[in-house]
C-alpha positions in Angstrom: -104.4 31.3 66.0 -104.4 32.5 62.3 -102.1 35.1 60.9 -104.8 37.9 61.1 -105.5 37.1 64.8 -101.8 36.8 65.5 -101.1 40.2 63.9 -104.0 41.9 65.6 -103.1 40.5 69.0 -99.4 41.4 69.0 -99.6 44.6 66.9 -102.8 46.1 68.2 -104.0 44.5 71.4 -100.6 44.3 73.0 -99.7 47.9 72.1 -99.9 50.9 74.5 -103.3 52.5 73.6 -101.9 55.9 74.8 -99.3 56.0 72.0 -100.5 53.6 69.4 -102.7 56.2 67.7 -100.0 58.9 67.6 -98.4 59.7 64.2 -95.8 57.1 62.9 -96.5 54.6 65.8 -99.4 52.5 64.8 -98.5 52.0 61.1 -96.5 48.8 60.5 -95.0 50.3 57.3 -94.3 54.0 57.8 -91.1 53.7 59.8 -89.7 50.9 57.7 -90.4 53.0 54.5 -88.6 56.0 56.1 -85.6 53.9 57.0 -85.5 52.2 53.6 -85.6 55.6 51.9 -82.9 56.9 54.3 -80.6 54.0 53.4 -81.4 54.3 49.7 -80.5 58.0 49.7 -77.4 57.6 51.8 -75.9 54.5 50.1 -77.0 55.0 46.5 -79.2 58.0 45.4 -77.3 60.7 47.4 -73.7 59.6 46.3 -74.9 59.4 42.7 -76.3 62.9 42.9 -73.2 64.3 44.4 -70.7 62.4 42.2 -70.0 65.3 39.8 -70.9 68.1 42.1 -69.0 70.2 44.6 -69.8 69.6 48.3 -72.4 71.9 49.7 -71.3 74.2 52.5 -74.3 74.0 54.9 -72.2 75.4 57.8 -75.1 77.7 58.9 -77.6 74.9 58.7 -75.3 72.6 60.7 -74.9 75.2 63.4 -78.6 75.6 63.8 -79.1 71.9 63.6 -76.7 71.4 66.5 -78.5 74.2 68.5 -81.8 72.4 67.8 -80.4 69.1 69.1 -79.0 70.7 72.3 -82.2 72.5 73.1 -84.4 69.4 72.2 -82.4 67.0 74.3 -82.1 69.4 77.2 -85.9 69.7 77.1 -86.2 65.9 77.3 -84.0 65.9 80.4 -85.9 68.8 81.9 -89.3 67.3 81.2 -88.6 63.9 82.7 -86.9 65.4 85.8 -89.8 67.9 86.2 -92.2 64.9 86.2 -90.3 63.5 89.1 -88.3 60.8 87.4 -85.6 59.5 89.8 -86.7 61.9 92.6 -90.4 61.0 93.0 -90.9 58.1 90.6 -88.7 55.1 91.1 -87.1 53.7 88.0 -85.8 50.6 89.7 -88.2 47.8 88.9 -91.2 50.1 89.0 -94.4 48.4 87.8 -95.4 49.4 84.2 -98.1 52.0 84.5 -100.2 52.3 81.3 -102.9 54.5 82.9 -104.1 57.8 81.7 -103.1 59.5 84.9 -101.3 62.9 84.2 -97.7 61.8 85.0 -97.7 58.4 83.2 -99.5 60.0 80.3 -96.9 62.8 80.0 -94.1 60.2 80.2 -95.6 58.3 77.3 -95.8 61.5 75.3 -92.1 62.1 76.0 -91.4 58.7 74.4 -93.2 59.9 71.2 -91.3 63.1 71.1 -88.1 61.2 71.5 -89.0 58.9 68.6 -89.6 62.0 66.5 -86.2 63.4 67.5 -84.6 60.1 66.5 -86.2 60.5 63.1 -84.9 64.0 62.8 -81.4 62.6 63.6 -81.4 61.0 60.2 -80.9 64.4 58.7 -77.4 64.2 60.0 -76.4 61.5 57.5 -78.0 63.4 54.7 -75.8 66.4 55.6 -72.7 64.1 55.4 -73.8 63.0 51.9 -74.3 66.6 50.7 -71.0 67.8 52.1 -69.2 64.7 50.8 -68.1 63.6 54.3 -68.1 60.0 53.1 -65.7 58.8 55.8 -68.2 59.7 58.5 -70.9 57.4 57.0 -69.5 54.3 58.6 -71.3 51.0 59.6 -71.3 52.3 63.1 -73.1 55.5 62.1 -75.7 53.8 60.0 -76.4 51.0 62.5 -76.6 53.6 65.3 -79.3 55.7 63.5 -81.3 52.8 62.1 -81.4 50.7 65.2 -82.1 53.7 67.4 -85.2 54.7 65.3 -86.5 51.1 65.4 -86.0 50.8 69.1 -87.5 54.2 69.8 -90.5 53.2 67.7 -91.1 49.8 69.3 -90.5 51.0 72.9 -92.9 53.9 72.3 -95.5 51.5 70.9 -95.2 48.9 73.7 -93.4 50.1 76.8 -93.7 53.9 77.1 -93.4 53.7 80.9 -91.3 55.3 83.6 -88.7 52.5 84.0 -87.9 52.6 80.3 -87.7 56.4 80.3 -84.5 56.3 82.3 -82.8 55.4 79.0 -84.2 58.6 77.5 -82.9 60.6 80.4 -79.4 59.3 80.2 -79.2 59.4 76.4 -80.6 62.9 76.1 -78.1 64.2 78.7 -75.2 62.6 76.7 -76.6 64.2 73.5 -76.6 67.6 75.1 -72.9 67.3 75.8 -72.2 65.8 72.4 -74.1 68.4 70.3 -72.7 71.2 72.4 -69.2 69.9 71.3 -70.4 69.6 67.7 -71.7 73.2 67.8 -68.4 74.6 69.0 -66.5 72.5 66.5 -68.3 74.3 63.6 -66.5 77.5 64.6 -63.3 76.5 62.9 -60.3 78.6 63.9 -62.5 80.4 66.4 -63.3 77.2 68.3 -62.0 76.9 71.9 -58.5 75.3 71.8 -59.4 72.7 74.4 -61.9 71.2 71.9 -59.3 68.8 70.4 -58.5 67.4 73.9 -62.2 67.0 74.6 -63.0 65.0 71.4 -61.8 61.5 72.7 -63.7 62.0 75.9 -67.0 62.4 74.0 -66.6 58.8 72.8 -65.7 57.7 76.3 -68.9 59.4 77.7 -70.9 57.5 75.1 -69.3 54.2 76.1 -69.9 54.9 79.8 -73.6 55.6 78.9 -73.9 52.1 77.3 -72.3 50.4 80.3 -74.7 52.3 82.6 -77.7 51.4 80.5 -76.6 47.8 80.3 -76.3 47.5 84.0 -79.6 49.2 84.5 -81.4 46.9 82.1 -80.0 43.9 84.0 -82.1 44.8 87.0 -85.1 43.0 85.5 -83.3 39.7 86.1 -83.3 40.2 89.9 -85.7 37.8 91.7 -87.4 40.8 93.3 -88.1 42.4 89.9 -91.2 40.7 88.4 -91.2 42.7 85.1 -91.3 41.6 81.5 -87.8 40.6 80.4 -88.1 40.8 76.6 -87.9 44.7 76.2 -84.8 44.9 78.4 -83.2 41.9 76.6 -83.7 43.5 73.2 -82.4 46.9 74.5 -79.5 45.2 76.3 -78.4 43.4 73.2 -78.5 46.6 71.2 -76.5 48.4 73.9 -73.9 45.7 73.9 -73.5 46.0 70.1 -73.2 49.8 70.5 -70.5 49.5 73.1 -68.4 47.1 71.0 -68.8 49.3 67.9 -67.9 52.5 69.8 -65.0 50.8 71.6 -63.7 49.6 68.2 -64.0 53.2 66.9 -62.3 54.6 69.9 -59.4 52.1 69.7 -58.9 52.8 65.9 -59.3 56.5 66.1 -57.5 57.5 69.3 -55.4 54.6 70.6 -53.7 54.2 67.2 -53.0 58.0 67.1 -51.4 57.8 70.6 -49.2 54.9 69.5 -48.1 56.8 66.3 -47.2 59.8 68.4 -45.1 57.7 70.7 
């Protein structure tokens, strides 16, 4: 098999025909170009532009951005549950359904919407740059955004099916909680006093999410689960890296503070 045949088979023939023609999905260069531009702006162009400038305020924009994230992620949860995910559609080793029947087709469209949402998430880092919040642009932050976009893209392209959508359901639910917290944190002195005590628990919720998704992905290794292993292995490795990075962040940010107080 030559390179052209190899490329055509794995990039086109193996792709989900329901999603492959949607914007951003079928092109092999569009998402990489977006991510390269994102990293270039965040790591070089943006800091150079802001070097001799005062940080932008952007508080109003951030508030509306957080509201958008809460509403968008809540919609993803609502949409999947309304389609019968978990209640009517089994997500435990359910066969991959690539048909154009209404429910599988709508689920595949939710994957595309989720991918778009992950692209919009990149704005968050640009906000940090423009507000000179350099400490928040960590390796964890960049790895999280870049790898999430890549995975959302590839999963949308190849496995936009019910079993994989459980990840969207859990992740979107966690993001509703997370961005609700971020919204209230923009209130400054008017923010609820309990917000400071909630902050460490947001990271804990994210780590619980990764454990849950890791255990869920391991179901494909059961003898009674004859499904492709590679998508879950790829996602499982990424989830494991996420957990380790978030655990390290939690240990440094909160455990160290507790020791200092004692």
